[in-house]
C-alpha positions as CSV (number, residue, x, y, z in Angstrom):
1,M,-41.4,-39.4,-23.8
2,V,-43.2,-37.3,-21.1
3,W,-45.2,-39.1,-19.0
4,R,-48.0,-37.3,-17.3
5,P,-48.5,-37.9,-13.4
6,G,-52.0,-37.7,-11.7
7,G,-54.3,-41.0,-12.5
8,K,-57.8,-40.9,-12.6
9,G,-58.3,-41.9,-8.9
10,K,-56.4,-39.2,-7.5
11,A,-57.8,-36.6,-5.5
12,M,-55.0,-34.3,-6.1
13,Q,-54.2,-32.7,-9.6
14,Q,-50.4,-33.5,-10.3
15,L,-49.8,-35.5,-7.3
16,T,-47.0,-38.1,-8.3
17,E,-47.3,-41.4,-6.0
18,I,-44.3,-44.0,-6.3
19,R,-43.8,-47.0,-5.2
20,W,-40.3,-49.3,-4.6
21,H,-39.8,-52.4,-4.8
22,A,-36.5,-53.7,-3.9
23,R,-34.4,-56.2,-1.4
24,A,-33.0,-55.1,1.6
25,G,-29.5,-53.7,0.8
26,Q,-30.2,-52.4,-2.9
27,G,-30.6,-49.0,-1.8
28,A,-34.4,-48.3,-2.5
29,V,-35.2,-46.0,0.8
30,T,-32.4,-43.7,-0.2
31,A,-33.4,-43.9,-3.8
32,A,-36.8,-42.9,-2.7
33,K,-35.5,-40.0,-0.5
34,L,-33.0,-38.7,-3.3
35,V,-36.3,-38.4,-5.6
36,A,-38.3,-36.8,-3.1
37,E,-35.3,-34.1,-1.9
38,T,-34.9,-33.6,-6.0
39,A,-38.2,-32.5,-5.6
40,L,-37.9,-30.6,-2.5
41,A,-35.3,-28.7,-4.2
42,A,-37.2,-27.9,-7.1
43,D,-39.8,-26.3,-4.8
44,Q,-42.4,-29.2,-4.7
45,Y,-43.9,-30.9,-1.7
46,M,-42.6,-34.1,-1.0
47,Q,-42.7,-37.3,0.8
48,A,-40.5,-40.0,0.9
49,M,-40.9,-43.4,3.5
50,P,-40.0,-47.0,3.8
51,E,-42.1,-49.8,4.7
52,Y,-39.7,-52.4,6.1
53,G,-40.5,-56.6,6.6
54,P,-38.1,-59.1,7.9
55,E,-34.9,-57.1,8.8
56,R,-32.4,-59.4,7.2
57,M,-30.4,-58.5,3.9
58,G,-31.9,-59.7,0.8
59,A,-35.5,-59.6,2.5
60,P,-38.4,-57.8,0.2
61,I,-39.0,-54.6,1.0
62,K,-41.2,-51.3,-0.1
63,A,-40.9,-47.6,0.1
64,F,-42.7,-44.5,-0.7
65,T,-42.5,-41.1,-2.6
66,R,-44.8,-38.5,-3.1
67,I,-44.3,-35.4,-4.7
68,S,-46.7,-32.7,-5.9
69,P,-46.7,-28.5,-6.6
70,E,-49.5,-28.5,-3.9
71,P,-48.9,-29.5,-0.1
72,I,-49.8,-32.9,0.7
73,D,-52.2,-34.2,3.1
74,I,-52.2,-37.7,2.8
75,Q,-49.9,-39.6,5.5
76,C,-50.5,-43.4,4.5
77,N,-48.6,-45.8,2.6
78,I,-48.9,-45.8,-1.4
79,E,-51.7,-48.4,-2.7
80,N,-52.3,-47.1,-5.8
81,P,-49.5,-45.8,-7.2
82,D,-48.5,-44.0,-10.7
83,V,-44.8,-45.6,-11.0
84,V,-43.7,-48.5,-9.7
85,V,-40.0,-48.8,-9.8
86,V,-38.6,-52.5,-9.1
87,L,-35.2,-52.7,-8.2
88,D,-34.6,-56.6,-8.2
89,D,-36.3,-58.2,-11.4
90,S,-36.7,-61.9,-8.8
91,L,-39.4,-59.8,-6.9
92,L,-41.5,-59.9,-9.9
93,D,-42.2,-63.8,-9.6
94,V,-42.4,-63.5,-5.9
95,V,-44.2,-60.3,-5.0
96,N,-47.7,-58.4,-7.1
97,V,-45.4,-55.3,-7.8
98,V,-48.3,-53.7,-9.9
99,E,-50.9,-53.9,-7.3
100,G,-53.1,-51.3,-7.3
101,L,-51.3,-49.5,-10.2
102,E,-53.0,-46.8,-12.1
103,T,-53.9,-48.0,-15.7
104,D,-52.3,-45.1,-16.9
105,G,-49.0,-45.7,-14.9
106,A,-45.8,-46.8,-15.4
107,V,-43.5,-49.9,-14.2
108,I,-39.7,-49.8,-14.3
109,V,-37.4,-53.0,-13.8
110,N,-34.0,-53.2,-13.3
111,T,-33.9,-56.1,-15.7
112,C,-31.8,-57.2,-19.1
113,T,-35.8,-58.7,-20.5
114,P,-37.0,-56.4,-23.4
115,P,-40.0,-54.3,-21.5
116,E,-42.3,-56.0,-24.3
117,D,-41.9,-59.2,-22.5
118,V,-42.2,-58.0,-19.1
119,K,-45.3,-56.4,-19.8
120,R,-46.7,-59.8,-21.1
121,A,-45.3,-61.4,-18.1
122,L,-47.2,-58.8,-15.8
123,G,-50.1,-59.2,-17.9
124,L,-50.5,-55.5,-18.1
125,A,-52.7,-53.4,-20.8
126,D,-51.1,-51.6,-23.5
127,S,-51.9,-48.1,-21.4
128,V,-49.3,-48.7,-18.9
129,T,-45.9,-48.1,-20.0
130,V,-43.3,-50.4,-18.9
131,A,-39.6,-49.7,-19.3
132,C,-36.3,-51.6,-18.5
133,V,-32.7,-51.2,-17.8
134,D,-29.8,-53.3,-16.6
135,A,-29.0,-50.9,-13.7
136,S,-27.2,-53.7,-11.8
137,G,-24.9,-54.0,-14.9
138,I,-24.4,-50.3,-15.0
139,A,-23.9,-50.2,-11.4
140,L,-20.9,-52.8,-11.9
141,D,-19.3,-51.0,-14.4
142,T,-19.7,-47.8,-13.0
143,I,-20.1,-48.4,-9.0
144,K,-18.0,-51.4,-9.5
145,R,-20.8,-53.0,-6.8
146,D,-24.6,-54.3,-7.7
147,I,-26.2,-51.2,-6.1
148,P,-28.9,-50.1,-8.6
149,N,-30.8,-47.7,-6.8
150,T,-28.8,-44.4,-8.7
151,P,-29.2,-46.2,-12.1
152,M,-32.7,-46.6,-11.4
153,V,-33.4,-42.9,-10.3
154,G,-31.8,-41.7,-13.6
155,A,-34.2,-44.1,-15.6
156,L,-37.1,-42.8,-13.6
157,S,-36.4,-39.4,-14.8
158,K,-36.2,-40.5,-18.1
159,V,-39.2,-42.7,-18.2
160,T,-41.8,-39.9,-16.1
161,G,-40.1,-36.5,-16.7
162,A,-41.3,-36.1,-12.7
163,I,-37.8,-35.0,-11.8
164,D,-35.2,-33.3,-13.5
165,L,-32.0,-35.3,-14.4
166,D,-29.5,-32.4,-13.8
167,A,-31.2,-31.5,-10.3
168,V,-30.4,-35.0,-9.2
169,K,-27.2,-35.1,-10.2
170,G,-26.7,-31.9,-8.3
171,L,-28.2,-33.6,-5.3
172,L,-26.4,-36.2,-5.4
173,V,-22.9,-34.1,-5.5
174,K,-24.0,-32.0,-2.9
175,T,-25.3,-35.2,-0.7
176,F,-22.4,-37.4,-1.3
177,G,-20.1,-34.9,-1.2
178,K,-20.1,-35.1,2.6
179,K,-19.7,-38.7,2.9
180,F,-17.7,-40.3,-0.2
181,S,-14.6,-39.4,-2.6
182,Q,-14.8,-37.8,-5.8
183,E,-14.2,-40.8,-7.8
184,I,-17.3,-42.5,-6.2
185,I,-19.3,-39.5,-6.9
186,D,-18.3,-39.7,-10.3
187,A,-18.9,-43.3,-10.6
188,N,-22.8,-42.6,-9.6
189,L,-23.0,-39.8,-12.0
190,A,-22.0,-41.9,-14.8
191,S,-24.2,-44.2,-13.4
192,V,-27.9,-41.9,-13.5
193,D,-26.4,-40.7,-17.3
194,R,-25.9,-44.4,-18.6
195,A,-29.5,-45.7,-17.3
196,Y,-31.0,-42.5,-18.4
197,E,-29.3,-43.1,-22.1
198,E,-29.8,-46.9,-21.8
199,V,-33.5,-47.0,-20.1
200,T,-35.9,-48.5,-23.1
201,T,-39.8,-48.8,-23.0
202,A,-43.2,-50.7,-24.4
């Protein structure tokens, strides 16, 4: 499916606002920046910013990404996201991750639970797309660590079409090539591909 950004409440046509929910240490801030930089490489405008709570490993955090073909004048945090990405499904019980979600928005969750069950548990309308992928399992298989951020970016690409998969992978090679071995780069690329293929929607 190709999801079309820009909910009814958006002041700017085709502005896509993404809110990330995770626990500290899962790489949500890195993922938010990766998506923003992928958009920038595609000649779009972008913003990426974190919102930290208690600064301890495992604490709930948020991050935000805006991408648009037009200049972005908004500077505040995202209250009415088009897309919500949840990197830890345990947050579903402690954080209202869908607060302010646009009525035609999308929720992407790192979980083994079927998307139909997640949609029902969150009480979401049929107009909302819910997508689920075992990003932690994919990360453990490929990267050998439970850091689900890069698989979730692959799932985001598949579900929304807001960023191109090949562009994501190209940026990963460029960015990670300065810091990591080829083995780690290849593992991250494999995690993105697998999540893109394995994500399911309802």
